[in-house]
C-alpha positions in Angstrom: -14.9 1.0 -20.5 -16.2 -2.2 -22.1 -19.0 -4.0 -20.3 -16.6 -6.9 -19.4 -14.2 -4.5 -17.8 -17.0 -3.3 -15.5 -17.8 -6.8 -14.2 -16.8 -8.7 -11.1 -14.8 -11.9 -11.6 -16.1 -14.8 -9.6 -14.7 -18.1 -10.7 -15.5 -18.3 -14.4 -18.4 -15.8 -14.1 -18.4 -12.1 -15.0 -21.0 -10.3 -13.0 -22.0 -6.9 -14.3 -25.2 -6.4 -12.3 -26.0 -6.7 -8.6 -28.9 -6.4 -6.3 -27.5 -3.2 -4.8 -27.3 0.3 -6.2 -24.2 0.6 -8.3 -21.0 2.2 -7.2 -20.8 5.6 -8.9 -17.3 6.4 -10.0 -16.7 10.2 -10.2 -13.7 12.1 -11.5 -12.5 14.1 -8.6 -11.1 16.8 -10.9 -14.3 17.5 -12.7 -17.2 16.0 -10.6 -18.3 14.1 -13.6 -19.6 10.5 -13.4 -17.2 8.2 -15.1 -18.9 4.8 -14.7 -21.4 2.8 -12.7 -19.9 -0.3 -11.3 -21.4 -3.4 -9.7 -21.7 -3.4 -5.9 -20.7 -6.7 -4.5 -22.4 -8.3 -1.6 -21.7 -10.8 1.1 -23.3 -13.5 -1.1 -20.8 -12.6 -3.8 -18.0 -13.1 -1.3 -19.4 -16.6 -0.4 -19.4 -17.5 -4.1 -15.9 -16.1 -4.7 -14.5 -18.0 -1.7 -16.1 -21.2 -2.8 -14.7 -20.8 -6.3 -11.3 -20.1 -4.9 -11.5 -23.1 -2.6 -12.4 -25.4 -5.5 -9.5 -24.2 -7.6 -6.9 -24.1 -4.9 -5.8 -27.8 -4.7 -5.1 -28.0 -8.5 -3.4 -24.6 -8.4 -1.1 -25.7 -5.6 -0.1 -28.8 -7.4 1.1 -26.9 -10.5 4.8 -26.5 -11.0 5.8 -23.2 -9.3 7.6 -22.2 -12.5 4.2 -22.4 -14.3 2.6 -20.2 -11.7 5.4 -17.7 -12.1 5.0 -17.8 -15.9 1.4 -16.7 -15.6 2.3 -13.9 -13.4 4.9 -12.8 -15.9 2.3 -12.9 -18.6 0.0 -10.7 -16.5 3.0 -8.2 -16.3 3.3 -8.3 -20.1 -0.5 -7.5 -20.4 -0.3 -4.6 -18.0 2.8 -3.3 -19.8 1.0 -3.4 -23.1 -2.0 -1.5 -21.6 0.0 0.8 -19.3 -1.2 4.1 -20.8 -4.8 2.9 -20.8 -4.7 1.7 -17.2 -2.8 4.8 -16.0 -5.5 6.9 -17.7 -8.2 5.0 -15.8 -6.4 5.6 -12.5 -6.0 9.3 -13.4 -9.7 9.7 -14.0 -10.5 7.7 -10.8 -8.0 9.1 -8.3 -7.5 12.7 -9.5 -3.7 12.2 -9.4 -1.6 13.4 -12.3 -1.2 11.0 -15.2 2.6 11.0 -15.0 2.3 9.7 -11.4 -0.2 7.0 -12.4 1.9 6.0 -15.4 4.9 5.4 -13.1 2.7 3.3 -11.0 2.0 1.1 -14.0 5.8 0.7 -14.6 6.4 -0.2 -11.0 3.6 -2.7 -11.1 5.1 -4.5 -14.1 8.6 -4.5 -12.6 7.4 -5.8 -9.2 5.4 -8.6 -10.8 8.4 -9.8 -12.7 10.6 -9.5 -9.6 8.3 -11.6 -7.4 7.9 -14.2 -10.1 11.6 -14.6 -10.2 11.7 -15.3 -6.4 9.2 -18.1 -6.4 11.8 -20.9 -6.2 13.4 -19.3 -3.2 10.3 -20.2 -1.1 11.6 -23.5 0.3 11.9 -25.5 3.5 15.0 -26.6 5.4 16.5 -29.7 6.8 17.3 -29.9 10.5 20.2 -31.9 12.0 19.2 -34.9 14.1 20.5 -38.3 15.0 21.6 -40.7 12.2 18.4 -42.7 11.9 16.1 -39.7 11.6 15.5 -37.1 8.8 13.7 -33.9 9.8 12.7 -31.3 7.3 10.1 -28.5 6.8 7.6 -27.9 4.1 6.2 -24.5 3.1 2.5 -24.8 2.3 -0.1 -22.2 1.2 -2.9 -21.2 3.5 -5.6 -22.0 0.9 -7.8 -19.0 0.2 -6.4 -15.5 0.8 -8.3 -12.2 1.1 -6.7 -9.0 0.0 -8.2 -5.5 0.5 -6.3 -2.5 -1.0 -6.4 1.3 -0.7 -7.6 4.0 -3.0 -4.4 5.9 -3.7 -2.5 3.4 -6.0 -5.3 1.3 -7.5 -3.4 -0.5 -10.3 -0.1 -0.7 -8.4 -1.7 -2.3 -5.3 -4.0 -4.7 -7.2 -1.3 -6.0 -9.5 1.6 -6.2 -7.1 -0.4 -7.5 -4.1 -2.0 -10.4 -6.0 1.3 -11.9 -7.0 2.7 -13.2 -3.7 -0.4 -15.2 -2.6 -0.9 -17.0 -6.0 2.8 -17.6 -6.7 3.1 -19.8 -3.6 -0.1 -21.8 -4.3 -2.9 -19.9 -2.7 -6.0 -18.7 -4.5 -7.3 -15.2 -4.0 -10.3 -13.0 -3.4 -9.3 -9.4 -3.8 -11.2 -6.1 -3.4 -10.0 -2.7 -4.5 -11.2 0.5 -2.7 -14.8 1.4 -3.6 -13.4 4.8 -4.5 -11.0 3.6 -7.2 -12.0 0.3 -8.8 -11.8 1.1 -12.6 -8.3 -0.2 -13.3 -8.8 -3.3 -11.2 -11.9 -4.3 -13.1 -10.0 -3.7 -16.3 -7.2 -5.9 -15.3 -9.7 -8.6 -14.3 -10.2 -9.1 -18.1 -6.6 -10.2 -18.4 -6.8 -12.3 -15.3 -9.8 -14.1 -16.6 -8.0 -15.0 -19.8 -4.7 -16.0 -18.2 -5.5 -17.8 -15.0 -7.6 -20.9 -14.3 -11.1 -20.0 -13.2 -11.3 -19.3 -9.4 -7.5 -18.7 -8.9 -8.0 -14.9 -8.7 -11.5 -13.5 -7.9 -12.1 -9.7 -8.2 -14.9 -8.1 -6.2 -15.9 -4.4 -6.0 -18.1 -3.0 -3.2 -18.1 -1.2 0.1 -15.5 -2.0 2.8 -18.2 -2.4 5.5 -20.0 -5.0 3.3 -17.6 -6.9 0.9 -14.5 -6.1 2.8 -16.0 -7.2 6.1 -17.4 -10.4 4.6 -13.9 -11.3 3.2 -12.4 -10.6 6.6 -14.9 -12.7 8.5 -15.3 -15.6 6.1 -14.2 -18.8 8.0 -12.6 -20.3 4.9 -10.3 -17.3 4.4 -7.5 -18.0 6.8 -5.1 -15.3 5.5 -6.1 -11.7 5.2 -3.9 -8.7 4.1 -5.0 -5.1 4.1 -3.7 -1.6 3.1 -5.4 1.3 4.6 -6.0 3.3 7.8 -5.0 2.1 11.3 -8.6 2.4 12.5 -9.8 0.0 9.8 -6.8 -2.3 10.4 -7.7 -2.7 14.0 -11.3 -3.4 13.0 -10.1 -6.1 10.6 -8.1 -7.8 13.4 -11.2 -7.8 15.6 -13.7 -9.0 12.9 -11.3 -11.7 11.6 -10.9 -13.2 15.1 -14.7 -13.6 15.4 -14.8 -16.5 12.9 -11.4 -18.2 13.1 -7.8 -17.9 14.0 -6.3 -16.1 11.1 -2.9 -14.7 9.9 -3.2 -11.0 9.3 -0.8 -8.5 7.7 -1.5 -4.8 7.7 0.1 -1.9 5.9 -1.4 1.1 7.7 -1.1 4.8 8.2 1.8 6.9 9.2 2.8 10.3 10.6 6.3 10.0 9.3 9.1 12.3 10.4 11.8 13.8 8.2 14.6 15.2 10.3 17.1 17.8 9.0 20.3 18.5 10.9 22.4 21.7 10.4 25.2 19.9 8.6 22.9 18.5 5.9 23.0 19.5 2.3 20.1 21.9 2.5 19.3 21.8 -1.3 19.1 18.0 -1.2 17.0 18.2 2.0 14.5 20.5 0.5 14.2 18.3 -2.5 13.8 15.3 -0.2 11.1 16.9 1.9 9.1 17.8 -1.2 9.4 14.3 -2.6 8.8 12.6 0.7 5.6 14.5 1.3 4.1 13.0 -1.9 2.5 16.3 -3.0 2.3 14.7 -6.5 -0.6 12.6 -5.3 -1.8 15.3 -3.0 -0.1 13.9 0.1 -2.5 11.0 0.0 0.0 8.3 1.0 0.7 6.4 4.2 4.4 7.0 3.6 4.2 10.8 3.4 6.8 12.5 5.6 4.2 14.9 7.0 6.2 16.0 10.0 9.3 18.0 9.3 11.7 18.3 12.2 14.3 21.1 11.5 17.2 22.0 13.8 16.6 25.5 15.3 19.9 26.8 13.9 18.7 26.4 10.3 14.9 26.5 10.9 14.1 29.9 9.5 16.3 29.6 6.4 15.0 26.1 5.7 11.3 27.0 6.1 11.7 30.0 3.8 13.3 27.9 1.1 10.7 25.2 1.4 7.8 27.6 1.5 8.9 29.1 -1.8 9.0 25.7 -3.4 5.6 24.6 -2.1 4.0 27.8 -3.2 5.3 27.3 -6.7 3.7 23.8 -7.0 1.1 23.9 -9.7 -2.3 22.5 -8.8 -4.3 21.6 -11.8 -6.0 19.1 -14.0 -4.4 15.7 -13.6 -4.4 15.3 -17.4 -2.4 18.4 -17.9 1.4 17.5 -18.0 2.2 20.9 -16.4 0.3 20.0 -13.2 2.3 19.0 -10.1 -0.7 18.2 -8.0 -4.2 17.0 -8.8 -7.4 16.6 -7.0 -8.3 15.1 -3.6 -10.1 11.7 -3.9 -13.6 12.7 -2.7 -15.6 15.3 -0.8 -15.2 13.7 2.5 -11.4 13.6 2.3 -11.4 17.2 1.1 -13.5 18.3 4.1 -11.0 16.4 6.3 -8.0 18.2 4.9 -9.7 21.6 5.2 -10.7 20.8 8.7 -7.1 20.1 9.7 -6.0 23.4 8.1 -8.5 25.2 10.4 -7.5 23.0 13.4 -3.8 23.8 12.9 -4.5 27.5 13.0 -6.7 27.2 16.1 -3.9 25.2 17.8 -1.6 28.2 17.3 0.6 26.9 14.4 1.4 29.4 11.7 0.1 28.7 8.2 2.9 29.8 6.0 1.4 28.9 2.6 -1.5 27.1 1.0 -4.4 25.3 2.6 -7.1 26.9 0.5 -9.7 25.2 -1.7 -9.2 26.2 -5.3 -12.3 26.9 -7.3 -11.2 29.3 -10.0 -11.7 28.6 -13.7 -11.1 25.0 -14.8 -10.8 23.9 -11.2 -14.3 25.1 -10.2 -16.0 21.7 -10.3 -13.1 19.7 -8.8 -11.8 18.9 -5.4 -8.6 20.9 -5.4 -6.6 22.4 -2.5 -3.3 24.2 -2.4 -0.5 22.3 -0.5 -0.3 23.6 3.0 2.8 24.3 5.1 2.5 25.0 8.8 5.4 26.2 11.0 6.0 26.1 14.8 3.6 23.1 15.2 3.5 21.8 18.8 4.7 18.2 18.9 1.7 17.1 20.9 -0.9 18.9 18.8 -3.4 17.1 16.7 -1.8 18.5 13.6 1.4 16.7 14.6 -0.1 13.6 16.0 -2.9 12.5 13.6 -2.7 11.3 10.0 -4.4 13.7 7.7 -3.8 11.9 4.4 -3.6 15.1 2.5 -1.2 17.9 1.4 -0.5 19.3 4.8 3.1 19.5 6.2 3.8 20.3 9.8 7.2 21.9 10.7 8.5 21.3 14.3 11.8 22.9 15.4 14.2 20.9 17.6 17.4 21.7 19.6 19.5 18.6 19.8 19.5 14.8 19.0 17.6 13.8 22.1 14.9 16.3 21.5 14.5 15.3 17.8 14.3 11.6 18.7 11.7 12.2 21.4 9.5 14.2 19.0 10.0 11.7 16.1 9.0 8.7 18.3 6.3 10.5 20.1 3.4 9.3 17.9 1.5 6.1 17.7 2.7 5.4 14.2 6.0 4.0 12.9 6.0 3.4 9.2 8.8 5.5 7.7 11.4 8.1 8.7 14.1 10.1 7.0 17.3 11.7 8.4 19.4 14.3 6.6 22.9 14.7 7.9 26.5 14.3 6.9 27.4 12.9 10.4 27.7 9.1 10.3 27.3 8.9 14.0 24.0 10.8 13.9 22.8 8.7 11.0 23.5 5.4 12.6 22.2 6.4 16.0 18.9 7.4 14.5 18.7 4.3 12.3 19.1 2.3 15.5 16.7 4.3 17.7 13.9 5.6 15.4 10.7 3.6 15.7 9.9 3.0 12.1 9.8 0.1 9.7 11.7 1.8 6.8 14.3 4.5 7.4 16.1 6.6 4.8 19.4 8.5 5.3 19.7 11.5 3.0 16.8 10.6 0.9 13.0 9.9 1.1 10.4 7.7 -0.3 12.5 5.4 -2.5 11.4 1.7 -2.5 14.3 -0.5 -3.4 13.4 -3.9 -4.9 14.2 -6.7 -2.4 13.8 -4.4 0.7 10.8 -5.1 2.9 8.3 -2.3 3.4 6.0 -2.2 6.4 5.6 -0.5 9.8 5.7 -0.9 13.5 3.4 0.2 16.3 0.0 1.3 14.7 1.5 1.4 11.3 1.0 -2.3 10.7 2.2 -5.9 10.8 4.4 -7.7 8.3 6.6 -6.8 5.4 5.9 -6.6 1.7 7.8 -6.1 -1.6 10.5 -8.8 -0.9 10.9 -12.5 -0.2 9.3 -12.0 3.2 6.1 -11.2 1.5 6.1 -14.5 -0.4 7.0 -16.5 2.7 4.1 -14.8 4.7 1.6 -16.5 2.4 2.8 -19.9 3.5 2.8 -22.0 6.7 5.6 -24.2 7.9 5.0 -27.9 8.5 7.7 -30.0 10.3 8.2 -33.6 9.1 10.2 -36.0 11.2 11.0 -39.4 9.5 12.5 -42.2 11.6 14.5 -44.3 9.1 14.2 -48.1 9.3 17.2 -50.0 10.4 19.4 -51.3 7.5 18.7 -55.0 6.7 21.8 -57.3 6.9 22.5 -59.2 3.7 23.3 -63.0 3.6 26.9 -62.1 2.8 27.1 -59.9 5.9 25.9 -62.8 8.1 
């Protein structure tokens, strides 16, 4: 990395040193130190918010088409650097390069998609009596704070900066302290393309920089991707300084439900894809609870176990690897703890769940994907988000039983149903407590469809027009028109 790529972006300044010990970026696959990055402070947040506030009025007055053009140019820059940025994410996250490369493509496509929507952010006219005109204006909040998660660094940084700035806000954004490399690299392009202060990039710890962004009284709009526990803390901390608009994309304990009439080959493929083993199950959308009808339970688990056992865990730079490394030691310990917990709760470990330390994997944080069977619906293994490659199988007997299990957690992000019966499909689409439901597929994010959860899985929707609108407020304008003047001829 160049020195500029390892620097914070605060207004027009690049800050490569800080008063704190640096953030140490380690490759989870090898344990090697990749880089030392500046650790931002609350003082840096103050400076970044001040820079954002100074630039916001002029940014808001710019033609929306001009703002959209700059976002498109950023997409072009990321597209040109896609291999480089995906490589940084691979080193930083431990996930396979092919997965991170797809993230880069998705980031480019989504930036262009949102840029094309900007002119759809508009007010409305409201019918009234003849001598009055009533209409609404959509206005930006001003300065927005965004805090993103570790599992998709480039994707989250790039796509989640677009909506706020497209509608006229300025931004202070912070990536996860565990995966900041690609964000700081993209900060070079941001600094060249955007006016100073429009997008400010800070790295640092969540309890320090993230908390300061959340609590800053001049940041009236905050968005976060991460755990439910941190999301609730953000709500609490934000309310201590001002009344704020908060959106949260949080965790999930997402069910995939397989009925006897389903195409079982497609269902097995869908369960594997939905569990996101390709980034070690470290995804809020992972379908980590598999509900299988008792009539096909044994056959389905046998098929699935063979497929999971065949997944190759290896170096994320090896094209043959299906799964890479867990993000850090703490997360690896959490995954292994839940493997032990599942066994102590009486579930049967069918395959996986072992730390892998042989040969080239010896210095990395690798674990074989785990499949548990006969998991009790009220057990911790079935109730708590693990954020790792651990899949829990729960048999069910009928629709009512399946629905009760599926909705019996505090989360509600995604759900999937495999069946050929349209009645079952639509009843579950109606009754499942989830923000995004798939029928006969998993995980696919379709452009223009809002993604987000219910219950403890979050507030708000992203990835569509609703996301753009959520970064604006509505102002009502009521104009009483003066009476028409009579002309001399009319008299």
